[in-house]
C-alpha positions in Angstrom: 66.2 -110.2 -9.8 68.4 -113.0 -7.3 68.4 -116.0 -10.1 69.3 -113.1 -12.7 72.4 -111.7 -11.2 73.4 -115.3 -10.3 73.4 -115.7 -13.8 75.5 -113.3 -14.3 78.1 -114.0 -11.7 77.9 -117.5 -12.8 79.6 -115.8 -16.5 81.6 -113.0 -15.2 83.8 -115.9 -12.8 84.4 -118.3 -15.5 88.2 -117.7 -16.3 87.5 -118.2 -20.0 85.6 -115.0 -20.2 88.4 -112.8 -18.7 89.6 -111.1 -21.7 85.7 -111.4 -23.6 85.3 -109.2 -19.9 87.9 -107.3 -20.0 87.5 -106.4 -24.1 83.5 -105.3 -23.5 84.2 -103.8 -20.0 86.4 -101.3 -21.7 84.3 -100.5 -25.1 81.2 -99.9 -22.6 83.4 -97.5 -20.3 84.7 -95.9 -23.4 80.7 -95.7 -25.0 79.5 -94.1 -21.9 82.7 -91.5 -21.7 81.8 -90.6 -25.4 77.9 -90.2 -24.6 78.8 -88.3 -21.6 80.8 -85.7 -23.1 83.8 -86.5 -21.6 86.0 -87.8 -24.6 85.7 -87.6 -27.8 85.5 -90.4 -30.3 86.0 -90.3 -33.9 82.5 -91.6 -35.0 84.0 -94.6 -37.2 85.9 -95.8 -34.3 82.6 -95.2 -32.2 80.7 -97.8 -33.9 83.6 -100.9 -34.1 83.6 -100.8 -30.2 79.5 -101.0 -30.2 80.3 -103.8 -32.1 83.4 -105.3 -30.3 80.9 -104.8 -27.6 77.7 -106.5 -29.1 80.4 -109.9 -30.0 81.9 -109.9 -26.8 78.6 -110.0 -24.6 77.4 -112.4 -27.3 79.8 -114.7 -26.9 80.2 -114.6 -23.4 76.2 -115.4 -22.9 77.2 -118.1 -26.0 80.1 -119.8 -23.9 77.9 -119.7 -20.2 74.7 -121.3 -22.4 76.7 -124.2 -23.7 78.9 -124.7 -19.8 75.1 -124.7 -18.7 73.8 -127.3 -20.9 77.3 -129.5 -20.7 76.5 -129.3 -16.8 72.8 -130.5 -17.3 74.6 -133.3 -19.4 77.1 -134.4 -16.8 74.2 -134.2 -13.9 71.8 -136.5 -15.9 74.3 -138.9 -16.8 75.8 -139.5 -13.3 72.2 -140.6 -12.5 71.6 -144.2 -11.9 70.2 -144.9 -14.9 66.5 -146.5 -14.5 65.7 -145.2 -18.1 66.3 -148.8 -19.3 62.7 -151.1 -19.7 61.7 -154.0 -20.3 58.4 -153.7 -19.0 56.9 -150.8 -21.0 53.7 -148.7 -20.4 50.5 -150.4 -22.3 50.7 -149.4 -25.9 46.7 -148.9 -25.9 46.6 -147.0 -22.9 49.4 -144.5 -24.2 47.6 -143.8 -27.0 43.5 -143.6 -25.7 45.5 -140.7 -23.7 47.1 -138.8 -26.5 45.9 -136.1 -28.1 49.3 -136.4 -30.7 50.7 -138.9 -31.6 54.6 -139.4 -34.1 55.6 -142.9 -34.9 58.9 -143.5 -36.4 60.3 -146.4 -36.7 61.4 -150.1 -39.6 57.2 -151.3 -39.3 55.9 -150.7 -36.1 53.7 -153.9 -36.1 53.8 -153.6 -32.3 51.8 -150.6 -32.3 49.8 -150.1 -36.0 48.0 -153.6 -35.1 45.9 -151.7 -32.3 43.9 -150.8 -35.7 40.7 -150.2 -33.5 41.9 -147.8 -30.8 43.7 -146.0 -33.3 41.0 -145.2 -35.5 38.6 -144.0 -32.8 41.6 -142.1 -31.3 41.5 -140.3 -35.2 37.7 -139.7 -34.5 37.7 -137.9 -31.4 40.4 -135.8 -32.8 43.9 -137.0 -32.2 46.4 -136.2 -34.5 49.0 -138.8 -35.7 52.0 -139.1 -37.4 53.6 -142.1 -39.0 57.2 -142.8 -41.1 57.9 -146.0 -41.7 60.9 -147.7 -43.8 60.4 -147.2 -47.9 59.5 -150.5 -49.2 60.4 -149.4 -52.7 64.1 -148.0 -51.6 65.7 -150.9 -52.4 69.3 -150.1 -50.9 68.1 -149.1 -47.7 65.6 -152.5 -47.6 69.4 -154.5 -48.3 70.9 -152.3 -46.1 68.9 -152.1 -42.8 68.5 -155.6 -43.7 71.8 -156.7 -42.2 71.6 -155.4 -39.2 68.2 -157.8 -38.5 67.9 -161.2 -37.4 67.2 -162.9 -40.3 69.0 -161.1 -42.8 66.6 -161.3 -45.7 66.0 -158.2 -47.7 62.5 -159.6 -49.0 61.5 -160.0 -44.9 61.9 -156.9 -44.4 60.7 -156.0 -47.1 57.1 -157.7 -45.8 56.9 -156.7 -42.3 57.0 -153.1 -43.8 54.1 -153.9 -46.8 52.9 -155.5 -43.0 53.0 -152.2 -41.3 51.9 -150.2 -44.3 48.7 -152.5 -44.2 48.0 -151.6 -40.9 47.9 -147.8 -42.0 45.1 -148.9 -45.1 43.1 -150.7 -42.6 43.3 -147.6 -40.0 42.2 -145.2 -43.0 39.3 -147.2 -43.9 38.2 -147.0 -40.7 38.7 -143.7 -39.2 36.3 -140.5 -40.1 39.4 -138.1 -40.2 41.8 -139.6 -42.5 42.4 -136.0 -42.8 44.5 -136.5 -38.9 46.6 -139.0 -39.9 50.0 -138.0 -41.6 52.2 -140.7 -43.3 55.5 -140.3 -44.1 58.6 -142.5 -45.3 62.0 -143.1 -44.5 64.5 -142.9 -47.1 67.9 -143.4 -44.4 68.3 -146.2 -41.7 66.2 -144.9 -38.7 68.9 -144.9 -35.1 65.4 -146.0 -33.8 62.2 -146.6 -33.3 60.5 -143.9 -31.6 56.8 -143.7 -29.8 55.8 -140.2 -29.0 53.1 -139.6 -26.7 51.9 -135.9 -26.3 48.4 -135.0 -24.0 46.0 -132.8 -22.8 48.4 -131.8 -19.7 51.5 -131.9 -21.1 53.6 -133.0 -17.9 51.8 -136.7 -18.7 53.6 -136.9 -22.2 56.1 -139.5 -22.5 58.5 -140.9 -25.2 59.7 -144.6 -26.1 62.7 -145.1 -27.5 63.7 -148.6 -28.7 66.9 -149.0 -29.4 68.5 -151.3 -32.7 70.4 -155.0 -31.5 72.6 -155.8 -33.8 70.4 -158.8 -35.7 68.5 -159.6 -32.3 64.9 -161.4 -32.3 61.9 -159.2 -30.5 62.4 -160.4 -27.8 65.7 -159.1 -27.0 63.9 -155.8 -27.4 65.4 -153.0 -25.6 63.4 -150.1 -25.0 64.3 -146.4 -23.4 61.3 -144.9 -21.7 61.1 -140.9 -20.6 57.9 -138.9 -19.2 58.5 -135.1 -19.4 57.3 -135.0 -16.1 60.3 -137.1 -14.0 62.6 -136.8 -16.9 62.9 -133.0 -18.3 66.2 -133.3 -19.6 66.0 -137.0 -22.0 62.5 -135.9 -22.9 62.9 -132.7 -24.5 67.1 -134.3 -25.7 64.8 -137.7 -27.8 61.5 -135.6 -28.3 63.5 -132.7 -30.2 66.0 -135.8 -32.7 62.3 -137.2 -32.7 61.0 -134.0 -34.9 64.5 -133.5 -37.5 63.8 -137.1 -37.7 60.5 -136.5 -39.1 61.3 -133.5 -40.3 63.7 -135.6 -42.8 60.8 -138.0 -44.0 60.1 -138.0 -47.6 56.5 -136.7 -48.0 54.6 -139.5 -50.3 51.0 -138.7 -52.1 48.8 -141.4 -50.0 46.6 -143.4 -52.8 49.3 -143.3 -55.1 51.7 -145.0 -52.7 49.2 -147.2 -50.7 48.2 -149.0 -54.7 51.7 -149.9 -55.2 51.3 -152.1 -52.0 49.1 -154.5 -54.4 51.2 -154.8 -57.3 
């Protein structure tokens, strides 16, 4: 109850809410007086007052939520940044603890080369979603290649195809291929994602690889967030990763894989 009252006071004390509070208060008083029979309000006017009251309250709540979100962001940005990591948690260990994995990026060879462990966790029921660049989208490959170290579309395309061939190896080894969902990215990904969800939700984590213009893999820059320690940023990038996945293109896996060998 105390928390609710504090939330209400937080809304009331905002200067920008004064007009809305005044409007809502007048509308509420008129509705109460009409219901109590103290004064008679025309039905059409009563309906308009009710709508006005609802709009005013809705706007106040919305303003409050936006302000609260902005404060959280300011607080997060004001903290010393400890998120940039050169040494990241072991890939195999993170895969082994996962019950749900989301991978998005260019080729993701550093993760997908762990064919045995990925096959193993699929066999025990882990769900894995993977989205790589579409190697057959020539316009995308040419554009994205300009940002890579070699700046050669063929080299980038081959790199992505290696990733898909690793996926093909995983599919041949696992007993649960239906738990592996594959899509392609027909847009340049803002960053690469390795999102891991575990049985204990607090141990969920996410690695965000930032693209560095024409940089070698040795100059990798990554962000790492654990849900139990960095809830705000974990949720922020987790939601963005899910939106990236939704924008990825669904494919007929077998038909797509057959194209790779042509």
